[in-house]
C-alpha positions, 0 to 999 in steps of 0.5 A: 651911329648916333650917340644916345645920352640920358641921366643915369645911375650905375647899378653894377659894374664888373670887370671884363677882360684886362681893361674893360667893364660891363655896367648896368645903368638905370636911365631916365629915358631908356630903362635899365641898359647894359653897356661895355665901358672899354678901357675903364679899368686902365689907370688913365681911363677917360672914365676915371672913378665915375663908374662906381656903383650908385654913381649918378651922371650923364651917360653917353652910349652907342647902341649895338649893331648886333646883340644887346650890349651897348658901348658906353663912350662917356659918363659925366659924373654928377654925384658920387654918393660917398656918404652911402659907402661910409655907413654899412646900414646905408649902403646895404639898403642902397644896394638892395634898392639898386638890385631890385631896379636892376632885376625888375626894370625893363628897357622901357623908360619909366621916369617914376622908377628912376626918380624913386631910385634917385630920391631913395638914394639921396634920402638914404645918404642924408638921413639922420641915423635914427631913420636910416632903416625906415628910409631904406624900407620906404624907398623899396616900397615906393619903387615896388609901387611904381613897378605896379606891386604896391600891397593892399592895406585897406581891404582884403585882396581876396574878397574886398572886405575893409580891414583898415579899422581892425585891431589886428591886421593879417598881411599875406606876402603870397597873396599881395597884401591885406587879408580879412580874418576869414581869408587869413585863417585859410592861408599863410598870413603874418599878423600885425598889431595895430601899431605895426599896421600903422607903421606899414601904412606910413612907410608906404606913404612918401608924404607921411612922417617916418615911423620910429623903428627900433632894431626889432621892428626894423628887422620885422619890416625888412622881413615883411618887405623881403617876403613880399618881393620874393612872392610878388616880384622875384618868383624864386630869383636869387637876390643876394643884396636883398638877402644881405640887407635882410639878415643883419640887425643893423645899427647905423653909425 
């Protein structure tokens, strides 16, 4: 059977049996796939240290004759993002991003999502200390947008009333974004001050300057994003990496 190859990022890797690993890969050309890397846990494995979580390289695999598990035959390492692992705030955001891609991307190719993942990880690794939180939040919002879950910020999601000029802004994770005051009073909504609304708009725009978020505001934006994910995408699914990223008042080093 012909070997398939694609640019790929390791999303997760778990030991299987005595010597093998089961990996989940985000690929540019085939979406997210699962594969067994036979012998990957052996000291002299042909995979070496390539199958680390968040590693980027060229994956080679053979599709299964039966079932859904591919056989990974090689992984030509292009980048091992050591910088992400040296800082817990960077790593926490990166793993949350990888978890969202792993859980909600199908086997259909989606270059926008893959590029959003690679760009987000690269910017997290290279970000200055004071913008790591903002980079992580932006990366997750961007991938959610590519998946079709971008929140509405200009108009009420229920009746279309323009809200962008208001001094206070109602955001509902369960409804999918902005609410006008009338709709917000009848539903659970989180109220943002004008400055917080402008920060949210900037985080959603990859071309806008990153907002300066202190610890309190960074935590608030993480919580807003996490609630949105749970209501709009996860539908009650357990997302431990996202929860880990959410709960700490990270201070980057």
